C-alpha positions as CSV (number, residue, x, y, z in Angstrom):
1,M,112.8,110.6,85.2
2,R,115.3,108.2,86.6
3,E,114.4,105.7,89.3
4,Q,116.6,107.6,91.8
5,D,114.8,110.8,91.0
6,L,111.5,109.1,91.7
7,L,112.8,107.8,95.1
8,D,114.0,111.2,96.0
9,K,110.6,112.8,95.2
10,L,108.8,110.2,97.2
11,S,111.1,110.8,100.2
12,K,110.5,114.5,100.0
13,I,106.7,114.0,100.1
14,E,107.1,111.8,103.1
15,R,109.1,114.4,105.0
16,L,106.6,117.0,104.1
17,Y,103.7,115.1,105.8
18,A,105.9,114.2,108.8
19,G,106.2,117.9,109.5
20,A,110.0,118.1,109.3
21,A,111.0,121.5,110.6
22,T,114.8,121.7,110.3
23,P,117.3,120.7,107.6
24,G,118.7,118.0,109.9
25,E,115.2,116.5,110.3
26,K,114.6,116.7,106.6
27,E,117.5,114.3,106.0
28,A,116.2,111.7,108.4
29,A,113.5,109.7,106.7
30,A,113.3,107.2,109.6
31,D,112.6,110.1,112.0
32,A,109.8,111.2,109.6
33,I,108.1,107.9,109.7
34,L,108.4,107.7,113.5
35,R,107.0,111.2,113.9
36,I,103.9,110.3,111.8
37,K,103.4,107.0,113.7
38,R,103.6,108.9,117.0
39,R,101.1,111.5,115.8
40,L,98.8,108.7,114.7
41,G,99.1,107.1,118.2
42,E,98.3,110.3,119.9
43,T,95.3,111.0,117.7
44,A,94.0,107.5,118.3
45,K,94.0,108.2,122.1
46,V,91.6,111.1,121.7
47,E,89.8,110.3,118.5
48,R,88.1,106.9,118.0
49,P,89.2,105.1,114.8
50,I,86.4,104.6,112.3
51,E,86.1,102.1,109.5
52,Y,86.9,103.6,106.1
53,K,86.3,102.1,102.7
54,F,88.7,103.2,99.9
55,T,87.9,102.2,96.3
56,L,91.1,102.6,94.3
57,A,91.3,103.0,90.6
58,D,93.7,100.2,89.8
59,G,96.2,97.6,91.1
60,W,99.1,100.1,91.2
61,S,97.1,102.5,93.4
62,K,96.1,99.7,95.7
63,K,99.7,98.5,96.1
64,L,100.8,102.0,97.0
65,F,98.0,102.6,99.4
66,T,98.3,99.3,101.3
67,A,102.1,99.9,101.5
68,L,101.4,103.3,103.0
69,L,99.0,101.9,105.5
70,R,101.4,99.1,106.6
71,R,104.2,101.7,107.0
72,Y,102.1,103.4,109.6
73,E,101.2,100.0,111.2
74,L,97.6,100.1,110.0
75,R,95.9,96.9,109.0
76,P,94.3,97.0,105.5
77,Y,91.6,94.4,104.9
78,R,88.5,93.8,102.8
79,Y,85.4,91.8,103.3
80,A,84.5,88.7,101.3
81,R,83.0,89.6,97.9
82,Q,84.4,93.1,97.9
83,R,86.3,94.1,94.8
84,R,90.0,93.6,94.7
85,T,90.6,97.3,94.5
86,T,88.7,98.0,97.7
87,V,90.7,98.6,100.9
88,M,89.2,98.8,104.3
89,V,91.0,100.3,107.3
90,R,90.1,101.5,110.8
91,V,91.8,104.9,111.4
92,P,91.0,108.3,113.0
93,R,89.3,110.7,110.6
94,S,91.8,113.5,111.3
95,F,94.7,111.2,110.3
96,V,93.0,110.4,107.0
97,D,92.1,114.0,106.3
98,E,95.4,115.6,107.3
99,T,98.0,113.0,106.5
100,L,97.1,109.7,105.0
101,W,94.9,110.7,102.0
102,P,96.8,113.9,101.0
103,E,100.1,112.0,101.2
104,F,98.7,109.1,99.1
105,L,97.4,111.5,96.4
106,E,100.8,113.2,96.1
107,L,102.7,109.9,96.1
108,S,100.3,108.4,93.6
109,K,100.7,111.4,91.2
110,V,104.5,111.1,91.2
111,L,104.4,107.4,90.8
112,Q,101.8,107.6,88.0
113,T,103.9,110.1,86.1
114,Y,106.9,107.8,86.4
115,L,105.0,104.8,85.2
116,D,103.5,106.7,82.3
117,E,107.0,107.8,81.2
118,V,108.4,104.3,81.5
119,T,105.4,102.8,79.6
120,E,105.8,105.4,76.8
121,R,109.5,104.7,76.5
122,V,109.1,100.9,76.4
123,I,106.3,101.0,73.8
124,S,108.2,103.5,71.6
125,S,111.4,101.4,71.8
126,A,109.9,97.9,71.5
127,I,106.7,98.3,69.4
128,H,106.3,101.7,67.6
129,E,106.6,105.3,68.5
130,N,103.2,106.5,69.8
131,E,102.2,109.6,67.8
132,G,99.3,110.7,70.1
133,E,95.7,109.8,70.6
134,E,93.6,107.9,68.1
135,E,91.6,109.8,65.4
136,V,88.0,110.7,66.3
137,I,85.7,110.4,63.3
138,A,82.2,111.7,62.7
139,G,79.4,109.2,62.6
140,E,77.6,106.8,64.9
141,Y,79.0,103.6,66.3
142,L,77.0,100.7,64.9
143,G,78.5,98.0,67.2
């Protein structure tokens, strides 16, 4: 996958969660972000934001998730002594369930696929072609 293909896929996911209805709307990424922000603002008026704790698998996921939060003008934070992969945020439950978390999962899946492809290509070119998983042998680990 080329980087431009990745960017196109990420934009399509964003438009999907913005609820773009017409072809003209689908071309306007800025309108999509504004639509989601507006929906979040309307939801926050009728549904009280609650504190969420998200524990993400790795640094890449955390960077993606915090960027998504900031795009929607939400403030990610963590408390002292929480792990670096923990992200706290105050947000209405319905926004998390209907938009934020599903969008993050889709974006994360696309980004992870891209990063895996790039990693495999770089390792194969610079070090040695990877021929699959390591061998599993019978016996007991005596470590």
